[in-house]
Short mmCIF file of the C-alpha atoms (twelve columns), coordinates in Angstrom:
data_MODEL
# 
_entry.id   MODEL 
# 
loop_
_atom_site.group_PDB 
_atom_site.id 
_atom_site.type_symbol 
_atom_site.label_atom_id 
_atom_site.label_alt_id 
_atom_site.label_comp_id 
_atom_site.label_asym_id 
_atom_site.label_seq_id 
_atom_site.Cartn_x 
_atom_site.Cartn_y 
_atom_site.Cartn_z 
_atom_site.pdbx_PDB_model_num 
ATOM 1  C CA . MET A 1  18.242 -7.605  -13.165 1 
ATOM 2  C CA . ALA A 2  17.986 -4.816  -10.672 1 
ATOM 3  C CA . ARG A 3  15.630 -4.194  -7.797  1 
ATOM 4  C CA . MET A 4  14.250 -0.997  -6.305  1 
ATOM 5  C CA . THR A 5  12.365 -0.668  -3.027  1 
ATOM 6  C CA . VAL A 6  10.308 2.496   -2.590  1 
ATOM 7  C CA . ARG A 7  8.318  3.928   0.271   1 
ATOM 8  C CA . ILE A 8  5.065  5.516   -0.893  1 
ATOM 9  C CA . ASP A 9  3.219  8.098   1.193   1 
ATOM 10 C CA . GLY A 10 -0.566 8.425   1.229   1 
ATOM 11 C CA . MET A 11 -1.553 4.839   0.438   1 
ATOM 12 C CA . ALA A 12 -4.155 3.440   2.810   1 
ATOM 13 C CA . CYS A 13 -6.276 0.873   0.978   1 
ATOM 14 C CA . VAL A 14 -6.452 -1.944  -1.561  1 
ATOM 15 C CA . GLN A 15 -7.604 0.472   -4.273  1 
ATOM 16 C CA . CYS A 16 -4.436 2.508   -3.658  1 
ATOM 17 C CA . VAL A 17 -2.334 -0.610  -4.213  1 
ATOM 18 C CA . ARG A 18 -4.171 -1.369  -7.466  1 
ATOM 19 C CA . ALA A 19 -3.752 2.199   -8.734  1 
ATOM 20 C CA . VAL A 20 0.005  2.185   -8.070  1 
ATOM 21 C CA . ASN A 21 0.441  -1.294  -9.536  1 
ATOM 22 C CA . THR A 22 -1.402 -0.243  -12.712 1 
ATOM 23 C CA . ALA A 23 0.714  2.919   -13.009 1 
ATOM 24 C CA . LEU A 24 3.959  0.977   -12.583 1 
ATOM 25 C CA . THR A 25 3.081  -1.437  -15.392 1 
ATOM 26 C CA . ALA A 26 3.447  1.481   -17.837 1 
ATOM 27 C CA . VAL A 27 7.112  2.080   -16.928 1 
ATOM 28 C CA . PRO A 28 9.444  0.544   -19.540 1 
ATOM 29 C CA . GLY A 29 11.784 -2.067  -18.101 1 
ATOM 30 C CA . ILE A 30 9.753  -3.043  -15.032 1 
ATOM 31 C CA . THR A 31 9.449  -6.828  -15.045 1 
ATOM 32 C CA . ALA A 32 7.586  -7.251  -11.737 1 
ATOM 33 C CA . ALA A 33 6.169  -5.099  -8.963  1 
ATOM 34 C CA . GLU A 34 5.076  -6.184  -5.510  1 
ATOM 35 C CA . VAL A 35 2.956  -3.286  -4.286  1 
ATOM 36 C CA . ARG A 36 1.625  -3.086  -0.733  1 
ATOM 37 C CA . VAL A 37 0.134  -0.320  1.389   1 
ATOM 38 C CA . GLY A 38 3.012  2.077   2.011   1 
ATOM 39 C CA . GLY A 39 5.507  0.815   -0.526  1 
ATOM 40 C CA . ALA A 40 6.614  -1.366  -3.394  1 
ATOM 41 C CA . THR A 41 9.445  -3.635  -4.424  1 
ATOM 42 C CA . ILE A 42 10.133 -3.397  -8.130  1 
ATOM 43 C CA . ALA A 43 12.223 -5.691  -10.334 1 
ATOM 44 C CA . HIS A 44 13.505 -4.153  -13.551 1 
ATOM 45 C CA . ASP A 45 15.942 -4.799  -16.356 1 
ATOM 46 C CA . GLY A 46 18.018 -1.682  -15.693 1 
ATOM 47 C CA . ARG A 47 16.060 0.701   -17.910 1 
ATOM 48 C CA . ALA A 48 13.605 1.901   -15.243 1 
ATOM 49 C CA . THR A 49 14.794 4.943   -13.297 1 
ATOM 50 C CA . LEU A 50 13.731 6.250   -9.921  1 
ATOM 51 C CA . GLU A 51 12.399 9.359   -11.669 1 
ATOM 52 C CA . GLN A 52 10.167 7.234   -13.926 1 
ATOM 53 C CA . VAL A 53 8.910  5.222   -10.956 1 
ATOM 54 C CA . ALA A 54 8.214  8.387   -8.930  1 
ATOM 55 C CA . ASP A 55 6.366  9.907   -11.907 1 
ATOM 56 C CA . ALA A 56 4.220  6.780   -12.293 1 
ATOM 57 C CA . VAL A 57 3.407  6.772   -8.577  1 
ATOM 58 C CA . ALA A 58 2.479  10.477  -8.836  1 
ATOM 59 C CA . VAL A 59 0.096  9.697   -11.714 1 
ATOM 60 C CA . ALA A 60 -1.659 7.297   -9.328  1 
ATOM 61 C CA . GLY A 61 -1.937 10.154  -6.807  1 
ATOM 62 C CA . TYR A 62 0.838  9.286   -4.364  1 
ATOM 63 C CA . GLU A 63 4.421  10.277  -3.608  1 
ATOM 64 C CA . VAL A 64 7.642  8.304   -3.312  1 
ATOM 65 C CA . SER A 65 9.247  9.449   -0.052  1 
ATOM 66 C CA . SER A 66 12.362 7.260   -0.146  1 
ATOM 67 C CA . ALA A 67 13.993 4.645   -2.332  1 
ATOM 68 C CA . VAL A 68 16.787 2.091   -2.250  1 
ATOM 69 C CA . GLU A 69 18.116 0.675   -5.491  1 
ATOM 70 C CA . GLU A 70 20.044 -2.583  -5.722  1 
ATOM 71 C CA . ARG A 71 21.823 -3.444  -8.938  1 
ATOM 72 C CA . ARG A 72 23.215 -6.906  -9.436  1 
ATOM 73 C CA . VAL A 73 26.674 -6.983  -10.937 1 
ATOM 74 C CA . LEU A 74 27.774 -10.139 -12.687 1 
ATOM 75 C CA . PRO A 75 31.474 -11.044 -12.585 1 
ATOM 76 C CA . LEU A 76 33.367 -10.762 -15.842 1 
ATOM 77 C CA . LEU A 77 34.575 -13.965 -17.447 1 
ATOM 78 C CA . GLY A 78 38.207 -14.575 -16.648 1 
ATOM 79 C CA . ASP A 79 38.110 -12.698 -13.304 1 
ATOM 80 C CA . GLY A 80 39.036 -14.697 -10.457 1 
# 
């Protein structure tokens, strides 16, 4: 699993949060999204890209202003 944290400009209300959350559910690979006023933390299976997330947020009427992506790397068997 991977995680992405994005800052979203223009959000100011609960309806904004709902709109962004609904838009993010359409992005393939997103397994969970915690959306709050001003940003979101998104868990995904590695298929979701920042571009897809930014496009979904734009469909909701907002803009991603910054993002940090964390990818978990599992150790290979036999390393060590």
